[in-house]
Rosetta silent file (secondary structure, phi, psi, omega in degrees, C-alpha in Angstrom):
SEQUENCE: QNQIKVVQSTLEEIKVNKPILYIFNKIDKLSKEELKALNQNLQDYEPHILISAKSKDGIKPLVDLLQTYKF
SCORE:     score description
SCORE:     0.000 S_00000001
   1 L     0.000  -34.649  178.794   95.927  -26.449   32.941 S_00000001
   2 H   -67.770  -37.105 -178.307   98.171  -28.126   35.439 S_00000001
   3 H   -73.355  -29.862  175.901   96.337  -26.568   38.367 S_00000001
   4 H   -68.024  -49.915 -178.972   93.007  -27.666   36.869 S_00000001
   5 H   -58.255  -37.419  177.730   94.291  -31.246   36.533 S_00000001
   6 H   -67.004  -39.323  177.109   95.451  -31.261   40.198 S_00000001
   7 H   -68.394  -41.950  175.115   92.114  -30.038   41.400 S_00000001
   8 H   -61.849  -41.024  176.134   90.238  -32.585   39.281 S_00000001
   9 H   -63.203  -44.274 -179.585   92.403  -35.338   40.557 S_00000001
  10 H   -63.697  -43.430 -177.420   91.936  -34.258   44.148 S_00000001
  11 H   -66.250  -35.317  173.481   88.193  -34.110   43.714 S_00000001
  12 H   -62.624  -36.935 -178.771   88.195  -37.615   42.211 S_00000001
  13 H   -70.890  -34.868 -179.386   90.273  -38.976   45.078 S_00000001
  14 L   -93.556    9.537  174.679   87.878  -37.591   47.669 S_00000001
  15 L    59.773   45.862  175.283   84.957  -38.796   45.533 S_00000001
  16 L   -97.713  125.371 -176.490   83.320  -35.387   44.843 S_00000001
  17 L  -128.650   75.095  179.436   81.112  -35.744   41.741 S_00000001
  18 L  -123.785  162.312  175.494   79.617  -32.274   41.261 S_00000001
  19 L   -70.588  149.287 -177.436   79.435  -29.975   38.310 S_00000001
  20 L  -110.825  138.167  172.528   82.452  -27.668   38.027 S_00000001
  21 L  -109.503  109.163 -172.525   82.319  -23.914   37.300 S_00000001
  22 E   -90.351  124.641  174.411   85.754  -22.800   36.004 S_00000001
  23 E  -116.455  118.514  174.299   86.596  -19.176   37.025 S_00000001
  24 E  -105.266  120.320  179.836   89.701  -17.614   35.537 S_00000001
  25 L   -97.529  170.967  176.860   90.982  -14.622   37.376 S_00000001
  26 L    68.340   33.049  177.891   93.503  -11.967   36.533 S_00000001
  27 H   -68.445  -13.226  171.543   92.281  -11.271   33.038 S_00000001
  28 H   -60.064  -23.554 -179.251   93.466   -7.609   33.616 S_00000001
  29 H   -85.218   -2.851 -178.183   97.017   -8.886   33.071 S_00000001
  30 L   -94.486  151.375  169.676   96.284  -10.058   29.551 S_00000001
  31 L   -79.795  168.708 -179.440   96.606   -8.150   26.281 S_00000001
  32 H   -69.867  -32.905  171.223   93.551   -8.270   23.971 S_00000001
  33 H   -61.452  -39.494  176.961   95.468  -10.738   21.809 S_00000001
  34 H   -68.318  -44.798  175.637   96.280  -12.943   24.796 S_00000001
  35 H   -59.708  -39.632 -177.703   92.626  -12.795   25.926 S_00000001
  36 H   -65.968  -49.087  178.632   91.365  -13.757   22.442 S_00000001
  37 H   -57.855  -37.767 -177.357   93.827  -16.808   22.436 S_00000001
  38 H   -65.165  -52.935 -179.090   92.770  -17.773   25.885 S_00000001
  39 H   -51.390  -41.360  177.981   89.068  -17.741   24.910 S_00000001
  40 H   -66.410  -25.373 -175.079   89.860  -20.023   22.012 S_00000001
  41 H  -100.711    3.285 -177.793   91.620  -22.576   24.390 S_00000001
  42 L  -100.165   18.694 -178.411   88.763  -22.690   27.040 S_00000001
  43 L   -65.902  -26.789  177.833   86.400  -24.938   25.121 S_00000001
  44 L   -80.084   -5.324 -178.104   87.243  -27.861   27.417 S_00000001
  45 L  -117.931   74.201 -175.531   86.303  -25.851   30.441 S_00000001
  46 L  -120.888  142.015  -17.107   82.573  -25.196   30.360 S_00000001
  47 L   -68.794  151.621  177.061   80.999  -23.419   31.950 S_00000001
  48 E  -142.859  156.093 -179.060   83.618  -20.782   32.583 S_00000001
  49 E  -131.820  134.311  171.467   83.817  -17.134   33.453 S_00000001
  50 E  -100.271  125.272 -176.589   86.724  -14.783   32.924 S_00000001
  51 L  -131.063  169.370  169.104   87.145  -12.179   35.746 S_00000001
  52 L  -133.958  108.940  179.962   89.384   -9.685   37.232 S_00000001
  53 L   -66.574  -27.892 -175.649   89.056   -9.317   40.974 S_00000001
  54 L   -76.690  -51.867 -175.611   91.198   -6.202   40.727 S_00000001
  55 L   -94.522  -10.701  177.306   89.341   -4.299   38.002 S_00000001
  56 L    77.717    9.172  176.793   85.922   -6.091   38.626 S_00000001
  57 L   -67.441  136.457  176.009   85.653   -7.092   34.913 S_00000001
  58 L    89.819  -13.660 -179.889   83.534  -10.129   34.681 S_00000001
  59 H   -66.811  -41.333  174.759   82.038   -9.934   38.130 S_00000001
  60 H   -58.307  -53.295  174.065   78.540   -9.137   37.042 S_00000001
  61 H   -55.034  -33.864  176.325   78.403  -12.088   34.584 S_00000001
  62 H   -62.907  -45.659  178.196   79.742  -14.297   37.368 S_00000001
  63 H   -60.754  -47.599  175.652   77.036  -13.133   39.737 S_00000001
  64 H   -60.682  -36.133  178.530   74.388  -13.704   37.131 S_00000001
  65 H   -66.696  -46.222  179.797   75.648  -17.160   36.339 S_00000001
  66 H   -59.506  -35.818  178.807   75.700  -18.128   40.028 S_00000001
  67 H   -68.331  -21.936 -179.816   72.081  -16.980   40.470 S_00000001
  68 H  -111.731  -11.891 -170.326   71.025  -19.506   37.813 S_00000001
  69 L   -71.935  138.534  176.993   73.689  -22.285   38.178 S_00000001
  70 L   -88.265  105.299  177.701   72.523  -25.772   39.160 S_00000001
  71 L   -91.326    0.000    0.000   74.838  -27.130   41.795 S_00000001
């Protein structure tokens, strides 16, 4: 959350006013319980995608979303 706040602040400072797509990487490091808890805490970060660059989990949903995402 701290990293998100820093990025949001930086975007505001440089006057970037665009929709944000939140991409959370490294989900392969989380247990099923941690992943479930994370999903419950991501309501403020929409739209969002959970991915693992290592295991490729979530890559297809990310690509699908990017194909229809309005920038």
